[in-house]
C-alpha positions, 0 to 999 in steps of 0.5 A: 465268631463262636458257637455254643450248644446247650440243653435244658429240660423245663416243666409246665406248671399249673396255677393255683391262684390265677394270673389273668390280666396284665398291666397296661403299657407294660410288657408282661407285667401281671395285674396280680400275683400268682402261685403254681405247682411245678409239674414233674412229667409234663416238660419240654426239652430244648437244645439250642445251637447258637452261632455268633454272626451279623444279623439274626437267623432262626430255625426251629424243629419240633419233635424233629420236624421244622416248625416255621410257625414258631419263629415269629414268636421267638424273634419277638422274644429275642427283641424283648430280651435284647436290652438285657443281653444284646448279643441275642440279636446277633446270631444264628439259632437252631432250636430243637425242641420236644415235649413229653406231652402230646402237642395241642393237648392243652398243657401249657407248652408255652410255659415249659418251652419259653422257660427252657429256651430262656435257660439255654440263653442264660447258659450262653450268657454265663459262657460269655461272662455276662451272667453269674451263677448267683443270678442265673435262675432269677435272670432266666425267670425274667427272660422267660416271663418276657416270652410267656408270663407263666413261664417265669414260674416253671424255673422253680419247684415245688412251687413258684410265685410270680408278682409283687405281693407283700406277704411273699418276701422277694416277690417281683413283677419282673421274675418268679421266686421259688416257694417251698414253705409248705406242708409235706402233703403238698410237696408231692401232690398229684395232678392228673390232666384230663384231656377233655379237648385236644384241639386249639382254643377258640380264644387264645390266652393272649387275647383273653388277657387283653379283654380283662382290661374292660371287664367291669369285675377286674378291680375286684378280681385283682384284689381277690387274687391278692387276698387269696395269695395270703390265704393260700400261704397259710393253707399250704403251711398248715396242710389244710386240705379242706381249705386248699380245695375250697380256694383252688376250685373257687380260683378256677371257676373265677378264671372262667367267669372272667372269660364269660363276663368279658366283652366280647364274652367267650367260653373255653369249657366244654360240656364234658369239663362240667361233667368231670367237675360234677363227678368230682363233687359227687364223689366228695359228697358220697365219701364225705371227709375221706375224699380229699380230691379237687380240680383246677382249670387252666385257660382251656377245657381240660381239667387238672384233677388234684389229689394227695400222694397218699390217695394215688391208687384210689384216685387213679382208679376213680379216673379210670372208672368214672372220669376217663369217659369224659376225656377225648379218646379216654386220654389223660396224663398222670403227673405230680409236683416236681422240682423245676428245670434241670440242665440235660 
């Protein structure tokens, strides 16, 4: 019997073209392709101690405290990946994990957490001679996808593409691929997460994904997303920030319109979410061509405020002077595009 220990740091990400909906009778297969900015500062660090044994035992510590509520999801994840690495069902797991961002802050900790765990398991697979380095990140992305769809994209930076799409060579429903054919302006783009609501969402993303199946607008949405992937590819390469703003904001609002047109319908935005959006629009109207700032939304109330690195000082002053008043306890997190996961 052997014992293995490994540590990975993996970031969260924010989708620009959104993934919302999974193919029926499939495990974590998206209904459309998606593309995201990989974040730099909002990340999970996970240390995995794995001891081979008969049977399966899991213990999780979050920020140093035991967190048994995480164990069922991790056990489900291990059963999902057992067809790739059967050894995962024969061991004792001690998973010590911590986030660089506040728990329940609305940042996608499932993306950073599941990708970090997947990378740790791939390290063990390499040591056991079951995985080669040339397939390491692709396999880690596939494992991460089976835990959380968006986690597949967190492996890579500055951007990740997940889902089969004819305009993105090598793209797959099974794993994400890195994407870097972008203008310099987008390689260090800034994202300040405005924490409108830090509590638990009223409807989880998993439930929300399931409701899209019966949404009358879903076929048009999936086609729209595929078209927006093509449009965004050209925008990213040319550095067309005006085109970027229009597409990214439209995608964010489309995501939430799908929630509001589901059955049962639901709303995850809060009144202050709309106040922030309106303030950003008013600033753009006031400053005209000088304001290259926009927003996107995840499946929650918080707002991702996006702006070029060159505008960092002015944008952050605007946050403090205008936008922070709409955040819970004036809380926000400054972040920017990063280069993906790293071994610690």
